N, C-alpha and C positions, 0 to 999 in steps of 0.2 A: 182619148186623150189622157196621159197619166193625172189621176186627180191626187196620189198621196204611196208613201211605200214606207214598209217597214222593214228592216235587215233585222235578222236573227240567227244566230249559230244555230247548226242542227246535231249537235253531241246526242246520241239514244239516252245519255243520262240525264238529260232534261226531265225526263219522266220520269216523275218519283218512284217508282215501283221497281224500275230500271237502277236506279242511283242507290235504293237499299235507304243501307245507313249513311250513306254521303250525301242523302236528297238536300238535309239541311245547308250545305258547302254552296248550294246553287241556288239558293233561294233568291239573293239579289238579282242573279241572272234570270231566273224564272220572271220575277218582278218587273224587270226592263223591258221583258219581252212583252206582258201583259199592258203595259205602258204604250209601248210601239202599236199595239194591236188597235188601242183605244185610240189612237192617232190615225189609223186606217179608219174605223167604224164614225168617226166625226166627220170624214171626208165625203161620205155617204154615195159612197161608189155604186156604181151599176153592177160591176162584176168583180172578181176577187181571182188575180193567177198567183196560186201559189208555187213559188220556183224556186229550185235547187238543185245539187249537184248530180252528175248522174254519171253512167257509163257512156264510152263512147266519145264521138266528136260531134254531134249535135243534137236535135233535141227529141223529146220522147212527152206525146200532150198522155195525159189522164186524165178521165171524164170524172166530172161529179160521182159521187157512189164508189170512186175506184178505194180497193181495201187495202187494208197495211198492218201490220203488225210489227210488236216487240217482243214476240217469242224467241226471235233470233238471240237476242240480250239477256233471256231469261227472265221477263217476265209476259205472265199469262193476260195482255192487253191489245186487244185490237180497236182497231180503227179504219175510218171511211172519210173520203174527201168529203167535207163539207159539213156545215153546221149549223142547225140541227140536222143530226146526222140523216141524210137519205139512204133510201133503199139500194144496197149494193148494187155495183153497176153488173149485169150479165155480162162476164166473160172477161171483165177488166183485167189487165196485167197488176199485178200487185203493187203497190209504191215504194219506189226505191226508201231507203233509211229516211233521208233529208226530207222528203215530204212525208213520209211518216210522221216524223219528229212534229211537220207545219199542220199537218192534218190536228195532231194532239194539241197542239196549243191551242186550234180556233175553237176544239170541244171543250178544252179547258177554260177557255174565255168565253163561251157563249157565244161564238159569233153567229147572227141571224141577220147581216146586215143587208145581202146580198150572194147571189148564187157564186161557187168557189168551183174553179176547175185548176189542175196543176201542170205543168212543164219541167220537167228534167233536163238540164244541158251537160252533154257532154264535159267533163271536165278537161277535153282535148280539145274543145271547140275554139278555134281560133276568134283574135279578139274582133275581128270584121265581119266574121258569120254574126259573133254575139251583138253585134252593134245592128244589124239586120232583124235579128229576132229581137231584140228591143223595140225597134220601129216597128216591126210587126204587131206586138202587141199594144202599143200606144196608137195606134191607127184608128182612124174612124171616132165619130162623135161620142160614144161611150165614155161614162167615164171609170175608168179602169184602176184599179188599185194594187199593188203587188206586196205580197211576204214573200222576202227576198231570203232566201236560207244558204248557211255556208262559213266555213268556218275559217279563218286566217291560217296564219303558220302552224306547222306542228313540231316545230324545232328550235322551241325559245328556251329551252333546258335540257339538261343531260337526262333527265325522266321522263322526257316528250318521247311522244310516239315514235319520231322522228330523229331524235337525240337531240345534240346541241348542234345548232348552224348560226355563226354568226350573224350573217345575213338576215336571220328571220325577223327579228326585233325591228329593226329598217324598214324592211318590207310592211311589218304589221303597223309601225307608225304613219306610214305613207298612206295607208288603207285608212289606218281609221282618221285620219284627218280629213280623206276624200270623204269618207262615207258621214261623216260630219257635219262638214260643210255643202253636200250635196253637190261635189264638185264632179259634174260627169267628164269633165277632160282629163283630169287625174285618173281615174277611176279607169277609163279608157286607154290610158297608157301604161297600165301595169303589166309590166313584164310575164308573158306565158312561161317562158322557161323558167325564170326564177321561181313563179310561184308554182311551178311544181317540183321543182326541188328543192324548196322547204316545206312541200305539204298544204298546199293552200288551196283546199277543194272550192273557195268560195269565189276565186276568181273569174272564173266565167259566169255565172249567176248575179256577181256585182257588175260584169261588163255587159251584160244586159241589162241591167238595171241602169247603165249610162244611157244605153240606146234609148232607151224607152222614154229617159227622163231629158233628153236632149231638147232643149229650149221651151220644155214646160216650167221652167220658171219657179222650181221647188226648191224651196229654203229647209237643211237640214238638223238635225240635232243629236248629238250623240250620246246617248242615253248610258253605256257598259262598254269598258276597255278594260280587260282583262285578261289573264293567261293561266288561271287555276290548275291545269293539269301541264302546262309547258306548251297550248293549242291556244292562239288566239281566237278570242271572241267577243265579239262587237255587237251593240244592239243600236241601230239609229233609226228617225223616224225623219220621214220627208214629206212636209206637206206645202 
């Protein structure tokens, strides 16, 4: 069963050493992420799944202790999945950037509520498959919590990574409303083609969340909704 969920964006800039002189600009975002993680801990889950966008069209699981790094983003910061940090998993594939951000958020929060595992969902994963993956995550009696990572559109301004697309703001508004209301039907209905065209990498993880939360009766609260670099960043807590 799904006990709680936290939704956070996953720009590597969330890590202060990556952001360097711009770290203060995202202080409010980091604080909102910490508040969402508080909601997860308060739910007293039996396990936490860190869920974020990855390559391809399906899923890639990552065990506790899977290593990640921010060295490719100019910061000598290494992480492992799980906090307090378990021993690195022998032979485990490195975490994609989204899950590395999740691992860092948990370590920074001091997460110790339950074991942690990871799941990357391909940005091309069809909505129906996302719903199936979500239902699988929530199946069984164990109290499961999800840390769902993913950005909104990357086309909110002319300086955004994807330049300005007039469809980006309405897409983000719909996503933010759905995340804040824990509206699983609205999340499941997000258009994957439009999401790809406006660069919204969070679409697939959000739709996995929708599949996991279907029928769970969770209430949502939107904690952050801004686009500081022309990219939609949302934080929400479901409990």
